[in-house]
C-alpha positions as CSV (number, residue, x, y, z in Angstrom):
1,X,-135.8,3.8,218.5
2,X,-133.5,6.6,216.9
3,X,-130.4,5.4,215.0
4,X,-127.0,6.9,216.2
5,X,-124.4,6.8,213.5
6,X,-120.7,6.6,214.3
7,X,-119.0,7.9,211.2
8,X,-115.3,6.3,210.9
9,X,-112.8,6.3,208.6
10,X,-108.6,5.9,208.9
11,X,-107.1,8.3,211.3
12,X,-109.8,8.2,214.0
13,X,-109.1,8.1,217.6
14,X,-110.1,4.8,219.1
15,X,-110.6,6.2,222.7
16,X,-113.8,8.8,221.6
17,X,-114.6,5.8,219.2
18,X,-115.0,3.4,222.3
19,X,-116.7,6.1,224.3
20,X,-119.4,6.5,221.7
21,X,-120.2,2.8,221.5
22,X,-120.2,2.3,225.4
23,X,-122.9,5.0,225.8
24,X,-124.9,4.6,222.8
25,X,-124.4,0.7,222.0
26,X,-126.3,-0.8,224.7
27,X,-128.7,0.4,227.5
28,X,-127.9,-0.4,231.2
29,X,-129.9,-3.5,232.7
30,X,-132.2,-1.1,234.6
31,X,-133.1,1.1,231.6
32,X,-136.5,0.2,230.2
33,X,-136.8,3.0,227.5
34,X,-136.3,1.7,223.8
35,X,-132.7,2.4,223.2
36,X,-130.7,3.7,220.5
37,X,-130.2,1.7,217.0
38,X,-126.4,2.0,216.9
39,X,-124.7,1.9,213.7
40,X,-120.9,2.2,212.6
41,X,-120.8,3.7,209.4
42,X,-117.6,3.8,207.0
43,X,-116.7,3.7,203.4
44,X,-114.5,0.6,204.2
45,X,-112.6,-1.4,206.8
46,X,-110.7,1.1,208.8
47,X,-107.3,1.2,210.9
48,X,-108.2,2.9,214.4
49,X,-104.7,3.2,216.2
50,X,-103.6,-0.7,216.2
51,X,-107.1,-1.9,215.8
52,X,-109.1,-2.9,212.6
53,X,-112.6,-2.0,212.5
54,X,-115.5,-3.3,210.3
55,X,-118.4,-0.7,209.6
56,X,-122.1,-1.8,209.8
57,X,-123.0,0.3,206.7
58,X,-121.6,2.9,204.4
59,X,-121.3,6.6,205.0
60,X,-124.4,7.0,202.9
61,X,-126.3,5.7,206.1
62,X,-125.4,9.1,207.9
63,X,-128.2,10.9,206.1
64,X,-130.8,8.4,207.4
65,X,-129.7,8.8,211.1
66,X,-131.0,10.8,213.7
67,X,-127.6,11.5,215.3
68,X,-124.1,11.5,213.7
69,X,-121.1,11.1,215.9
70,X,-117.8,11.9,214.3
71,X,-114.9,10.6,216.8
72,X,-111.5,12.5,217.4
73,X,-109.3,13.0,214.2
74,X,-105.7,11.9,214.6
75,X,-103.7,14.3,212.5
76,X,-105.4,17.5,212.5
77,X,-102.7,18.8,210.1
78,X,-104.1,16.5,207.6
79,X,-107.4,17.2,205.8
80,X,-110.4,14.7,206.6
81,X,-111.5,12.3,203.8
82,X,-113.7,14.3,201.2
83,X,-116.2,11.6,201.3
84,X,-116.5,11.6,205.3
85,X,-116.8,15.6,204.9
86,X,-119.4,15.4,202.4
87,X,-121.5,12.5,204.3
88,X,-121.4,14.5,207.5
89,X,-122.7,17.8,205.8
90,X,-125.3,15.8,203.5
91,X,-126.5,14.3,207.1
92,X,-126.6,17.8,208.7
93,X,-128.7,19.2,205.8
94,X,-131.0,15.8,205.9
95,X,-131.8,17.0,209.6
96,X,-129.5,14.9,211.7
97,X,-128.0,16.2,214.9
98,X,-124.5,16.4,214.2
99,X,-121.8,15.7,217.0
100,X,-118.0,16.0,217.3
101,X,-115.9,14.5,219.8
102,X,-112.5,15.9,220.6
103,X,-110.7,16.7,217.3
104,X,-113.7,15.6,215.4
105,X,-114.5,19.2,215.5
106,X,-112.1,19.6,212.6
107,X,-114.4,17.4,210.6
108,X,-117.1,19.5,211.1
109,X,-115.2,22.5,210.6
110,X,-114.1,21.1,207.2
111,X,-117.9,20.5,206.6
112,X,-118.8,24.0,207.2
113,X,-121.0,23.0,210.1
114,X,-119.3,25.0,212.4
115,X,-119.3,28.7,210.6
116,X,-120.6,31.3,212.4
117,X,-121.2,29.0,215.6
118,X,-119.5,28.4,219.0
119,X,-117.6,25.4,219.1
120,X,-114.7,23.7,221.3
121,X,-112.2,20.9,220.8
122,X,-109.2,19.5,223.0
123,X,-107.7,22.6,224.5
124,X,-104.3,21.7,222.9
125,X,-106.0,22.4,219.4
126,X,-108.3,25.4,219.9
127,X,-105.7,27.6,218.6
128,X,-105.1,25.5,215.6
129,X,-108.9,25.4,215.0
130,X,-109.3,29.0,215.3
131,X,-106.5,29.6,212.9
132,X,-107.7,27.4,210.4
133,X,-111.4,28.2,210.5
134,X,-111.9,31.8,211.4
135,X,-115.3,31.7,210.9
136,X,-115.7,29.7,214.0
137,X,-115.7,31.0,217.5
138,X,-113.8,28.7,219.1
139,X,-114.2,28.6,223.2
140,X,-111.3,26.8,224.8
141,X,-112.6,26.7,228.1
142,X,-115.7,24.3,228.1
143,X,-116.2,20.7,228.1
144,X,-118.6,20.9,225.2
145,X,-120.9,23.1,223.2
146,X,-124.5,22.4,222.6
147,X,-126.0,24.4,219.2
148,X,-129.0,22.2,218.9
149,X,-128.3,20.7,215.7
150,X,-124.4,20.8,215.9
151,X,-122.7,19.9,219.3
152,X,-118.7,19.6,219.9
153,X,-116.7,18.5,222.7
154,X,-113.2,19.1,224.4
155,X,-110.9,16.5,224.4
156,X,-110.8,12.9,225.5
157,X,-113.0,12.4,228.7
158,X,-115.2,15.5,227.7
159,X,-116.5,13.0,224.7
160,X,-118.0,11.1,227.8
161,X,-119.6,14.3,229.3
162,X,-121.2,15.2,225.8
163,X,-122.3,11.4,225.0
164,X,-124.1,11.7,228.7
165,X,-125.5,15.1,227.8
166,X,-127.1,13.7,224.6
167,X,-128.7,10.9,226.7
168,X,-130.1,13.4,229.1
169,X,-131.6,15.2,226.3
170,X,-133.2,12.2,224.7
171,X,-134.3,10.2,228.0
172,X,-133.9,12.6,230.8
173,X,-131.7,12.7,234.0
174,X,-132.5,9.5,235.4
175,X,-131.5,7.5,232.4
176,X,-128.3,9.3,232.0
177,X,-127.3,8.9,235.8
178,X,-127.9,5.1,235.1
179,X,-125.8,5.1,232.4
180,X,-122.9,7.0,234.4
181,X,-123.2,4.7,237.2
182,X,-122.8,1.5,234.8
183,X,-119.6,3.3,233.4
184,X,-118.4,4.6,237.1
185,X,-118.0,8.1,236.0
186,X,-120.0,11.3,237.2
187,X,-123.2,11.8,235.2
188,X,-122.2,15.7,235.3
189,X,-118.9,17.5,235.9
190,X,-118.5,20.9,237.0
191,X,-116.3,23.5,235.1
192,X,-114.6,23.3,232.0
193,X,-111.4,22.2,230.5
194,X,-109.5,25.2,231.8
195,X,-109.1,23.5,234.9
196,X,-106.7,20.6,233.1
197,X,-104.7,23.1,231.3
198,X,-101.3,23.6,232.5
199,X,-99.9,27.2,232.3
200,X,-95.9,26.7,232.3
201,X,-93.6,29.7,232.6
202,X,-91.9,30.3,229.4
203,X,-88.3,28.4,229.0
204,X,-85.4,30.5,230.1
205,X,-84.1,32.1,226.6
206,X,-82.2,35.3,225.6
207,X,-85.1,37.5,225.6
208,X,-85.3,40.8,227.7
209,X,-87.9,39.1,230.2
210,X,-85.7,35.8,230.7
211,X,-84.4,37.0,234.2
212,X,-87.6,38.6,235.4
213,X,-89.9,35.2,235.3
214,X,-87.9,33.4,238.0
215,X,-87.9,36.7,240.2
216,X,-91.5,37.1,239.9
217,X,-92.1,33.3,240.7
218,X,-90.3,33.7,243.8
219,X,-92.4,36.8,244.8
220,X,-95.8,35.6,244.2
221,X,-96.7,36.3,247.7
222,X,-95.9,39.8,247.2
223,X,-98.4,42.6,245.8
224,X,-96.4,43.0,242.7
225,X,-97.3,45.9,240.0
226,X,-96.5,46.4,236.5
227,X,-94.3,49.3,237.8
228,X,-92.5,47.0,239.8
229,X,-92.2,44.7,236.9
230,X,-90.7,47.2,234.8
231,X,-88.5,48.7,237.5
232,X,-86.9,45.5,237.8
233,X,-86.3,45.1,234.0
234,X,-85.2,48.9,233.7
235,X,-87.9,49.4,231.0
236,X,-90.9,51.8,231.0
237,X,-94.4,50.2,231.6
238,X,-95.3,50.7,227.8
239,X,-92.1,49.0,226.6
240,X,-92.8,46.1,229.2
241,X,-96.0,45.4,227.8
242,X,-94.9,45.2,224.4
243,X,-92.0,42.4,225.3
244,X,-94.9,40.8,227.4
245,X,-97.1,40.4,224.3
246,X,-94.2,39.5,221.9
247,X,-93.0,36.6,224.8
248,X,-96.3,35.3,226.5
249,X,-99.2,36.5,224.3
250,X,-100.8,38.6,227.0
251,X,-100.3,41.5,229.5
252,X,-98.0,41.7,232.5
253,X,-100.9,42.0,234.8
254,X,-102.9,38.7,233.3
255,X,-99.7,36.6,233.1
256,X,-98.9,37.8,236.7
257,X,-102.7,36.5,237.7
258,X,-102.4,33.2,235.7
259,X,-98.9,32.4,237.6
260,X,-100.7,33.2,241.0
261,X,-103.6,31.0,239.8
262,X,-101.4,28.2,238.9
263,X,-99.4,28.5,242.2
264,X,-102.9,28.0,243.9
265,X,-103.5,25.0,242.0
266,X,-100.4,23.4,243.0
267,X,-101.1,24.2,246.4
268,X,-104.6,22.9,246.3
269,X,-103.3,19.8,244.7
270,X,-100.3,19.2,247.3
271,X,-101.2,20.8,250.4
272,X,-103.9,20.8,253.1
273,X,-103.5,24.7,253.8
274,X,-106.7,26.6,253.9
275,X,-107.7,28.5,251.0
276,X,-107.1,31.8,253.4
277,X,-103.6,30.7,253.7
278,X,-103.2,29.8,250.0
279,X,-104.8,33.4,249.0
280,X,-101.8,34.6,251.3
281,X,-99.1,32.7,249.7
282,X,-100.3,33.5,246.0
283,X,-100.8,37.4,246.7
284,X,-104.3,37.1,246.3
285,X,-104.7,38.8,249.8
286,X,-108.2,37.2,250.8
287,X,-110.1,33.9,250.2
288,X,-112.8,36.2,248.7
289,X,-110.5,37.5,246.0
290,X,-108.7,34.1,245.2
291,X,-112.3,32.3,245.0
292,X,-113.5,35.0,242.5
293,X,-110.3,34.9,240.1
294,X,-109.8,31.2,240.5
295,X,-113.4,30.4,239.6
296,X,-113.6,32.8,236.8
297,X,-110.3,31.6,235.3
298,X,-110.3,27.7,236.0
299,X,-114.0,27.4,236.0
300,X,-114.7,25.6,239.4
301,X,-114.3,26.9,242.8
302,X,-110.9,26.1,244.6
303,X,-112.7,23.6,247.0
304,X,-114.3,21.7,244.0
305,X,-110.8,21.7,242.5
306,X,-109.0,20.3,245.6
307,X,-111.8,17.6,245.8
308,X,-110.8,16.5,242.1
309,X,-107.2,17.1,242.1
310,X,-105.8,17.0,245.5
311,X,-103.6,14.1,246.9
312,X,-105.3,11.8,249.1
313,X,-104.3,8.7,251.2
314,X,-104.8,5.5,248.8
315,X,-104.9,7.4,245.8
316,X,-102.6,6.4,243.1
317,X,-100.5,9.3,241.9
């Protein structure tokens, strides 16, 4: 029986904390393998959102645990407590497998455990993680990253994906599937968190491209080129590219492709149109082209995306 220690302190997110407790706290009735010895560890009683939590052990227990889990950290602009960072670092040095859920990655990064490693966190905070810890290779698209002794998950529900992945590593797919059935969640989800990220058009402003964006959005079904966009704004292609970088952070072609993909997502979510029809409506030309770009950008094929997000009779919107 291996110990899974949940490291808690004031400022943790209760959802991720609860996910870890649900997965590792007790085994499904039909599972006969020796389950985890689950321990909640903290320096003192902690406030988790509107809840008060009494730890079972102090943070020194982390260094005597096989797996250490750090839940989401609520305020990423605030440095995590030094005693938590030190305890997580010491646990890893002692041989523990250290896991962060959601923004718990900021605690692992503060401990230096993500330096030179690929990692992820909630998509809304990947830029902040990369900016604050430039030695971390931040991947904003995946649901979780497994580096062996250090693992990180994306936001919220991706914490469940990583916890089930740990059960699968420790006990095999059949046991992980049994846990997933008890919790009424899929044992494995396709794709990454890119499929959950919204990509709105920049808000109208006084910048030189303000009139261009709505013009393009009305013509996504047309084969627009950079030259078409430059002609519309009465700029050279090079000048247009500089403005696009300043306003959107990307190139005109990449921005245009992103808007086409976003429109395809909307049509997959809200209509029964065929993939061929959506390819035409978004200027992709053919279903093959749409599938290639959609899969590469979103992380799943259009049909899988529709099954996940499409409106169906009986679904509560």
